[in-house]
Structure formats: C-alpha cells, structure tokens
MDAnalysis code that builds the backbone (N, CA, C; Angstrom):
import MDAnalysis as mda
import numpy as np

u = mda.Universe.empty(465, n_residues=155, atom_resindex=np.repeat(np.arange(155), 3), trajectory=True)
u.add_TopologyAttr("name", ["N", "CA", "C"] * 155)
u.add_TopologyAttr("resid", np.arange(1, 156))
u.add_TopologyAttr("resname", ["LEU", "ILE", "GLN", "VAL", "ASP", "ASN", "SER", "LEU", "MET", "CYS", "CYS", "ALA", "PHE", "HIS", "PRO", "ALA", "GLU", "PRO", "ALA", "LEU", "LEU", "ALA", "GLY", "ASP", "THR", "TYR", "ASN", "GLY", "GLU", "LEU", "VAL", "ILE", "TRP", "ASP", "LEU", "LYS", "LYS", "PRO", "ASP", "ALA", "ASP", "ALA", "GLN", "VAL", "GLY", "LYS", "THR", "ASP", "VAL", "LEU", "SER", "ASP", "LEU", "ARG", "HIS", "ARG", "GLU", "PRO", "ILE", "THR", "ALA", "ILE", "SER", "TRP", "GLN", "TYR", "SER", "ALA", "GLN", "GLU", "ALA", "ARG", "LYS", "HIS", "GLY", "ALA", "ALA", "ALA", "ALA", "TYR", "ARG", "LEU", "PHE", "THR", "LEU", "GLY", "ALA", "ASP", "GLY", "ARG", "LEU", "LEU", "VAL", "TRP", "LEU", "TRP", "THR", "GLN", "LEU", "GLY", "ASN", "PRO", "VAL", "TYR", "GLY", "TYR", "GLU", "LEU", "GLN", "TRP", "GLN", "SER", "PRO", "GLY", "ARG", "GLU", "VAL", "GLN", "LEU", "ARG", "LEU", "GLY", "GLY", "SER", "CYS", "MET", "ALA", "PHE", "CYS", "PRO", "ALA", "ALA", "SER", "ALA", "HIS", "GLU", "GLU", "ALA", "ALA", "LEU", "LEU", "LEU", "VAL", "GLY", "THR", "GLU", "GLY", "GLY", "ARG", "LEU", "LEU", "ARG", "CYS", "GLN", "VAL"])
u.atoms.positions = np.array([
    [0.844, -1.176, 0.000],
    [0.000, 0.000, 0.000],
    [0.890, 1.241, 0.000],
    [0.654, 2.143, -0.943],
    [1.422, 3.386, -1.036],
    [0.522, 4.526, -0.587],
    [1.019, 5.330, 0.321],
    [0.279, 6.482, 0.817],
    [0.738, 7.733, 0.081],
    [-0.198, 8.614, -0.239],
    [0.145, 9.917, -0.813],
    [-0.461, 11.001, 0.062],
    [0.167, 12.179, 0.053],
    [-0.277, 13.280, 0.896],
    [-1.526, 13.970, 0.361],
    [-1.830, 13.771, -0.914],
    [-2.909, 14.485, -1.571],
    [-3.562, 13.550, -2.578],
    [-4.631, 13.984, -3.190],
    [-5.314, 13.147, -4.184],
    [-4.402, 12.865, -5.367],
    [-4.283, 11.598, -5.725],
    [-3.506, 11.218, -6.896],
    [-4.376, 11.440, -8.125],
    [-3.892, 12.257, -9.069],
    [-4.679, 12.622, -10.248],
    [-4.406, 11.696, -11.429],
    [-3.161, 11.291, -11.617],
    [-2.823, 10.388, -12.713],
    [-1.494, 9.732, -12.390],
    [-1.216, 8.629, -13.082],
    [0.049, 7.932, -12.874],
    [0.428, 7.187, -14.147],
    [1.711, 6.852, -14.259],
    [2.207, 6.143, -15.440],
    [3.429, 5.319, -15.055],
    [3.461, 4.084, -15.550],
    [4.614, 3.223, -15.343],
    [5.722, 3.587, -16.336],
    [6.963, 3.453, -15.902],
    [8.131, 3.640, -16.754],
    [8.074, 2.593, -17.867],
    [8.308, 2.972, -19.121],
    [8.197, 2.015, -20.227],
    [9.220, 0.879, -20.197],
    [10.413, 1.115, -19.654],
    [11.460, 0.093, -19.654],
    [11.727, -0.495, -18.272],
    [11.317, 0.193, -17.229],
    [11.510, -0.258, -15.849],
    [10.143, -0.350, -15.177],
    [9.439, -1.483, -15.303],
    [8.047, -1.566, -14.855],
    [7.833, -1.385, -13.352],
    [8.890, -1.433, -12.558],
    [8.725, -1.206, -11.121],
    [8.672, 0.282, -10.773],
    [9.046, 1.157, -11.712],
    [9.002, 2.601, -11.459],
    [7.653, 3.164, -11.856],
    [7.049, 3.872, -10.931],
    [5.743, 4.478, -11.144],
    [5.840, 5.966, -10.835],
    [5.367, 6.791, -11.755],
    [5.310, 8.238, -11.532],
    [3.856, 8.612, -11.301],
    [3.623, 9.477, -10.331],
    [2.271, 9.920, -10.033],
    [2.228, 11.418, -9.809],
    [1.091, 12.008, -10.152],
    [0.887, 13.450, -10.005],
    [-0.291, 13.691, -9.077],
    [-0.185, 14.754, -8.293],
    [-1.212, 15.007, -7.292],
    [-2.005, 16.285, -7.563],
    [-3.063, 16.414, -6.802],
    [-3.965, 17.551, -6.926],
    [-3.270, 18.876, -6.631],
    [-2.285, 18.855, -5.739],
    [-1.601, 20.109, -5.401],
    [-0.374, 20.374, -6.275],
    [-0.170, 19.583, -7.349],
    [0.887, 19.861, -8.301],
    [2.202, 19.161, -8.053],
    [2.230, 18.187, -7.160],
    [3.468, 17.457, -6.887],
    [3.637, 16.294, -7.860],
    [4.873, 16.004, -8.177],
    [5.255, 14.835, -8.957],
    [6.012, 13.908, -8.016],
    [5.602, 12.634, -7.973],
    [6.209, 11.657, -7.070],
    [6.618, 10.428, -7.882],
    [7.792, 9.852, -7.545],
    [8.272, 8.630, -8.180],
    [8.379, 7.545, -7.108],
    [7.841, 6.362, -7.415],
    [7.929, 5.219, -6.516],
    [8.638, 4.068, -7.221],
    [9.424, 3.321, -6.451],
    [10.026, 2.082, -6.923],
    [9.283, 0.954, -6.219],
    [8.437, 0.253, -6.939],
    [7.562, -0.753, -6.344],
    [8.300, -2.032, -5.947],
    [9.586, -2.134, -6.281],
    [10.383, -3.274, -5.820],
    [10.762, -3.104, -4.348],
    [10.710, -1.884, -3.852],
    [11.101, -1.603, -2.472],
    [9.904, -1.792, -1.541],
    [10.178, -2.003, -0.254],
    [9.069, -2.096, 0.715],
    [8.244, -0.808, 0.708],
    [6.978, -0.925, 1.054],
    [6.054, 0.207, 0.998],
    [6.596, 1.468, 1.655],
    [7.209, 1.324, 2.821],
    [7.695, 2.492, 3.554],
    [8.833, 3.206, 2.827],
    [9.587, 2.484, 2.000],
    [10.731, 3.064, 1.301],
    [10.502, 3.221, -0.196],
    [9.294, 3.024, -0.654],
    [9.012, 2.989, -2.094],
    [9.206, 4.343, -2.773],
    [8.964, 5.438, -2.063],
    [9.105, 6.759, -2.682],
    [10.582, 7.068, -2.891],
    [10.979, 7.252, -4.167],
    [12.382, 7.520, -4.481],
    [12.608, 8.942, -4.977],
    [11.549, 9.699, -5.188],
    [11.693, 11.073, -5.632],
    [10.392, 11.833, -5.494],
    [10.519, 13.154, -5.267],
    [9.344, 14.012, -5.104],
    [9.761, 15.445, -5.384],
    [8.902, 16.193, -6.082],
    [9.209, 17.596, -6.335],
    [9.038, 18.409, -5.058],
    [9.689, 19.541, -5.013],
    [9.650, 20.434, -3.862],
    [8.398, 21.298, -3.922],
    [7.535, 21.204, -2.907],
    [6.291, 21.972, -2.910],
    [6.537, 23.466, -2.748],
    [7.724, 23.862, -2.312],
    [8.032, 25.277, -2.123],
    [8.700, 25.914, -3.337],
    [9.025, 25.116, -4.336],
    [9.703, 25.625, -5.516],
    [8.768, 26.488, -6.358],
    [9.313, 27.537, -6.946],
    [8.539, 28.366, -7.871],
    [8.382, 27.690, -9.227],
    [9.247, 26.713, -9.496],
    [9.277, 26.057, -10.799],
    [8.550, 24.710, -10.742],
    [7.282, 24.759, -10.463],
    [6.462, 23.552, -10.389],
    [5.040, 23.911, -10.777],
    [4.182, 22.920, -10.826],
    [2.774, 23.183, -11.108],
    [2.105, 23.804, -9.882],
    [1.225, 24.751, -10.128],
    [0.503, 25.435, -9.058],
    [-0.933, 24.938, -8.906],
    [-1.362, 24.135, -9.849],
    [-2.711, 23.570, -9.834],
    [-2.588, 22.077, -10.122],
    [-3.704, 21.348, -10.109],
    [-3.615, 19.899, -10.321],
    [-2.911, 19.533, -11.626],
    [-2.132, 18.471, -11.543],
    [-1.506, 17.911, -12.730],
    [-2.519, 16.966, -13.357],
    [-2.748, 17.148, -14.639],
    [-3.822, 16.416, -15.306],
    [-3.332, 15.281, -16.191],
    [-2.056, 15.277, -16.557],
    [-1.528, 14.217, -17.425],
    [-0.030, 14.065, -17.205],
    [0.442, 12.842, -17.424],
    [1.865, 12.539, -17.271],
    [2.264, 11.551, -18.364],
    [3.513, 11.671, -18.835],
    [3.992, 10.753, -19.865],
    [5.508, 10.610, -19.772],
    [5.989, 9.375, -19.875],
    [7.417, 9.090, -19.978],
    [7.776, 9.134, -21.456],
    [8.837, 9.853, -21.817],
    [9.270, 9.928, -23.209],
    [10.770, 9.688, -23.290],
    [11.140, 8.806, -24.222],
    [12.553, 8.467, -24.420],
    [13.310, 9.670, -24.969],
    [14.533, 9.868, -24.490],
    [15.393, 10.942, -24.961],
    [16.765, 10.371, -25.287],
    [17.119, 10.374, -26.572],
    [18.444, 9.901, -26.977],
    [19.535, 10.754, -26.341],
    [19.268, 12.046, -26.181],
    [20.233, 12.951, -25.557],
    [20.506, 12.534, -24.108],
    [19.454, 12.228, -23.353],
    [19.637, 11.808, -21.960],
    [20.309, 10.440, -21.895],
    [20.021, 9.560, -22.843],
    [20.665, 8.245, -22.874],
    [22.167, 8.394, -23.077],
    [22.574, 9.309, -23.965],
    [24.010, 9.545, -24.192],
    [24.669, 10.144, -22.949],
    [23.977, 11.054, -22.282],
    [24.551, 11.734, -21.106],
    [24.603, 10.849, -19.873],
    [23.464, 10.171, -19.576],
    [23.312, 9.509, -18.278],
    [23.141, 7.997, -18.357],
    [23.137, 7.423, -19.549],
    [22.963, 5.979, -19.679],
    [21.504, 5.584, -19.845],
    [21.288, 4.319, -20.106],
    [19.948, 3.809, -20.422],
    [18.961, 3.973, -19.263],
    [19.439, 3.861, -18.034],
    [18.535, 3.933, -16.885],
    [17.845, 5.287, -16.770],
    [18.517, 6.348, -17.193],
    [17.955, 7.696, -17.083],
    [17.575, 8.273, -18.445],
    [17.312, 7.410, -19.414],
    [17.066, 7.861, -20.783],
    [15.661, 8.419, -21.002],
    [14.815, 8.343, -20.007],
    [13.438, 8.821, -20.158],
    [13.218, 10.109, -19.375],
    [12.512, 11.031, -20.009],
    [12.086, 12.265, -19.350],
    [10.616, 12.129, -19.004],
    [10.206, 12.860, -17.995],
    [8.794, 12.899, -17.619],
    [8.192, 14.218, -18.054],
    [7.077, 14.160, -18.750],
    [6.321, 15.344, -19.145],
    [5.082, 15.403, -18.266],
    [4.846, 16.560, -17.641],
    [3.643, 16.742, -16.839],
    [2.869, 17.942, -17.363],
    [1.567, 17.790, -17.433],
    [0.668, 18.838, -17.900],
    [-0.229, 19.235, -16.747],
    [-0.391, 20.543, -16.544],
    [-1.188, 20.995, -15.419],
    [-2.346, 21.890, -15.807],
    [-3.313, 21.947, -14.906],
    [-4.447, 22.856, -15.082],
    [-4.005, 24.311, -15.011],
    [-2.764, 24.541, -14.575],
    [-2.206, 25.899, -14.517],
    [-1.698, 26.375, -15.876],
    [-1.828, 25.541, -16.908],
    [-1.382, 25.938, -18.243],
    [0.096, 25.724, -18.492],
    [0.744, 24.913, -17.686],
    [2.166, 24.627, -17.851],
    [2.381, 23.191, -18.299],
    [3.323, 23.011, -19.203],
    [3.831, 21.708, -19.592],
    [5.281, 21.694, -19.138],
    [5.604, 20.828, -18.180],
    [6.948, 20.789, -17.611],
    [7.623, 19.472, -17.959],
    [8.940, 19.533, -18.164],
    [9.739, 18.369, -18.524],
    [10.750, 18.141, -17.408],
    [10.785, 16.903, -16.905],
    [11.599, 16.554, -15.744],
    [12.557, 15.420, -16.071],
    [13.721, 15.412, -15.424],
    [14.567, 14.231, -15.357],
    [14.117, 13.487, -14.108],
    [13.678, 12.264, -14.255],
    [13.078, 11.569, -13.118],
    [14.077, 11.297, -11.999],
    [15.359, 11.328, -12.318],
    [16.382, 11.115, -11.294],
    [16.739, 12.390, -10.537],
    [16.257, 13.556, -11.028],
    [16.557, 14.851, -10.407],
    [15.302, 15.715, -10.448],
    [14.494, 15.643, -9.425],
    [13.209, 16.344, -9.433],
    [13.256, 17.708, -8.752],
    [14.450, 18.255, -8.551],
    [14.563, 19.574, -7.917],
    [13.858, 20.660, -8.718],
    [14.142, 20.715, -10.002],
    [13.526, 21.685, -10.912],
    [13.336, 21.017, -12.270],
    [12.327, 21.443, -13.014],
    [12.174, 20.890, -14.359],
    [13.322, 21.350, -15.257],
    [13.622, 20.558, -16.287],
    [14.675, 20.949, -17.221],
    [14.150, 21.885, -18.291],
    [12.858, 21.806, -18.582],
    [12.201, 22.700, -19.538],
    [10.809, 23.020, -19.014],
    [10.292, 24.126, -19.494],
    [8.914, 24.475, -19.171],
    [8.285, 25.242, -20.320],
    [7.019, 24.977, -20.552],
    [6.267, 25.640, -21.615],
    [4.941, 26.118, -21.039],
    [4.411, 27.200, -21.590],
    [3.088, 27.685, -21.204],
    [2.152, 27.535, -22.391],
    [0.949, 27.080, -22.125],
    [-0.061, 26.952, -23.168],
    [-0.738, 28.303, -23.332],
    [-0.392, 28.998, -24.397],
    [-0.940, 30.335, -24.610],
    [-1.714, 30.377, -25.909],
    [-2.750, 31.175, -25.908],
    [-3.623, 31.325, -27.069],
    [-3.915, 32.806, -27.252],
    [-3.744, 33.280, -28.472],
    [-4.079, 34.666, -28.773],
    [-5.319, 34.671, -29.644],
    [-6.389, 35.244, -29.126],
    [-7.628, 35.327, -29.886],
    [-7.440, 36.253, -31.076],
    [-8.023, 35.901, -32.213],
    [-7.905, 36.777, -33.392],
    [-8.430, 38.183, -33.078],
    [-7.650, 39.191, -33.486],
    [-8.058, 40.574, -33.272],
    [-7.753, 41.125, -31.890],
    [-7.118, 40.335, -31.021],
    [-6.785, 40.798, -29.669],
    [-5.284, 40.706, -29.456],
    [-4.769, 41.615, -28.648],
    [-3.337, 41.618, -28.369],
    [-2.969, 40.767, -27.159],
    [-3.935, 40.476, -26.311],
    [-3.672, 39.757, -25.072],
    [-3.634, 38.245, -25.335],
    [-2.605, 37.598, -24.783],
    [-2.524, 36.146, -24.859],
    [-3.087, 35.558, -23.575],
    [-3.901, 34.522, -23.719],
    [-4.497, 33.841, -22.576],
    [-3.742, 32.549, -22.300],
    [-3.545, 32.236, -21.028],
    [-2.963, 30.950, -20.665],
    [-4.113, 29.965, -20.513],
    [-3.985, 28.823, -21.190],
    [-5.038, 27.820, -21.185],
    [-4.649, 26.662, -20.270],
    [-5.575, 26.229, -19.438],
    [-5.336, 25.080, -18.574],
    [-5.341, 23.795, -19.373],
    [-4.362, 22.937, -19.140],
    [-4.272, 21.671, -19.854],
    [-5.131, 20.610, -19.207],
    [-5.740, 19.761, -20.030],
    [-6.571, 18.687, -19.492],
    [-6.092, 17.300, -19.915],
    [-5.437, 17.175, -21.074],
    [-4.916, 15.882, -21.516],
    [-3.835, 16.106, -22.560],
    [-3.012, 15.075, -22.790],
    [-1.979, 15.172, -23.826],
    [-1.720, 13.795, -24.401],
    [-1.270, 13.790, -25.656],
    [-0.908, 12.546, -26.333],
    [0.266, 12.822, -27.260],
    [1.319, 12.014, -27.124],
    [2.494, 12.138, -27.978],
    [2.308, 11.302, -29.232],
    [2.827, 11.792, -30.336],
    [2.836, 11.041, -31.586],
    [3.961, 10.013, -31.482],
    [3.647, 8.720, -31.466],
    [4.694, 7.717, -31.248],
    [5.777, 7.719, -32.321],
    [5.423, 7.912, -33.569],
    [6.422, 7.882, -34.643],
    [7.402, 9.034, -34.519],
    [6.902, 10.233, -34.233],
    [7.784, 11.394, -34.103],
    [8.673, 11.258, -32.870],
    [8.137, 10.782, -31.772],
    [8.906, 10.673, -30.533],
    [10.007, 9.633, -30.622],
    [9.777, 8.568, -31.394],
    [10.759, 7.488, -31.458],
    [11.977, 7.844, -32.308],
    [11.818, 8.748, -33.278],
    [12.892, 8.988, -34.226],
    [13.523, 10.373, -34.141],
    [12.921, 11.274, -33.422],
    [13.425, 12.642, -33.378],
    [13.549, 13.098, -31.936],
    [14.475, 14.004, -31.701],
    [14.589, 14.568, -30.353],
    [13.414, 15.495, -30.063],
    [12.954, 16.221, -31.063],
    [11.785, 17.082, -30.895],
    [10.534, 16.226, -31.069],
    [9.675, 16.245, -30.062],
    [8.486, 15.396, -30.077],
    [7.250, 16.212, -30.446],
    [6.362, 15.570, -31.162],
    [5.082, 16.163, -31.523],
    [4.032, 15.654, -30.546],
    [3.242, 16.569, -30.002],
    [2.173, 16.140, -29.122],
    [0.942, 17.007, -29.326],
    [-0.190, 16.438, -28.960],
    [-1.455, 17.162, -28.947],
    [-1.833, 17.390, -27.500],
    [-2.317, 18.602, -27.208],
    [-2.727, 18.962, -25.853],
    [-4.156, 19.446, -25.898],
    [-5.002, 18.839, -25.080],
    [-6.373, 19.299, -24.926],
    [-6.445, 20.297, -23.790],
    [-7.283, 21.318, -23.934],
    [-7.378, 22.356, -22.904],
    [-8.752, 22.350, -22.252],
    [-8.814, 22.982, -21.084],
    [-10.069, 23.079, -20.346],
    [-11.127, 23.858, -21.124],
    [-10.695, 24.740, -22.015],
    [-11.624, 25.541, -22.792],
    [-12.096, 24.874, -24.072],
    [-11.676, 23.624, -24.300],
    [-12.152, 22.902, -25.471],
    [-11.280, 23.031, -26.709],
    [-10.085, 23.524, -26.575],
    [-9.177, 23.639, -27.725],
    [-8.247, 22.422, -27.767],
    [-7.802, 22.105, -28.966],
    [-6.803, 21.067, -29.177],
    [-5.600, 21.746, -29.810],
    [-4.476, 21.728, -29.103],
    [-3.263, 22.407, -29.554],
    [-2.263, 21.388, -30.068],
    [-1.649, 21.698, -31.209],
    [-0.565, 20.881, -31.760],
    [0.739, 21.544, -31.310],
    [1.560, 20.797, -30.597],
    [2.785, 21.351, -30.014],
    [3.989, 20.525, -30.445],
    [5.119, 21.194, -30.551],
    [6.386, 20.503, -30.794],
    [7.335, 20.927, -29.694],
    [7.825, 19.926, -28.961],
    [8.723, 20.203, -27.833],
    [10.048, 19.506, -28.037],
])
C-alpha cells in the first residue's frame, strides 16, 4: 500500500523499468515510486512543494518519453524524461532522477484573433505522436485544454 499526501490525479509506469511508477497530485506534486522496495521506502523522488518552478494547480496528465540525448549523457537507466501537464497551463519536462527543478517548461498560450492579449489555457490531456517521438529529439504532441481547444505542439 502506497500512501500519498494528496489526491492522486494520474500515474504512469516507466516504459522500460516496470517497477518505477510516476504519479501526479492535486496540489501539483510529482512523485516517483520504486515498487520493488518495501512500501515504507518505495518513494524515491518528489518535487519540492516550495519551488517556484512547479505546477501550481492539479496535474492532469503525465507521460514518460525516451530521450536519446539523456541516454548519451546519463545511460539507459535515465534515458526517459517525464512530461507533466497541469491545469495551470504549464507543460513541464523533468529528469526523473533529479526532481529539484524541471529541465524545460512551456506555457499553453492562445491569442484570440483581433486581440493583443494572450491567454494561458489550462491543460486537461496530452498525447504524444509515437512515430515522431521514437525517431526525433523534438516530439510532436497534442494537448487538450479546459476551454475545449486542441493544440498541436512541438517540444
């Protein structure tokens, strides 16, 4: 049994290491568990709730994505990055072995035709294009927003 401090919103198993589980919470935390370890010691990583560089609202989607760049730098064990999407309109990219701060961050912004102001849109779901992600460092993904828009993004 794994305990969490807040409501778990979504989770995803590591594609190559099935004992690793990443989970996102209602208050914007990202947590990593190693299910091979006893329940009390299963948590192997957690984002800092006091950091300015984190989600401020619930995380709505999570995805592990292979990175050839990370594989060259850190080896096969750390070759996957974690992408988290939040209701705060942020898409953050994390190294699962170092959850102090995200390595990249993006904001979902939309400019209405005829207006100068850009609106930040809350994210509700995301899906990566498997073919683009497997062969290129830049990944193509679709992001659904709380306002009913579907955004095509390249990260």
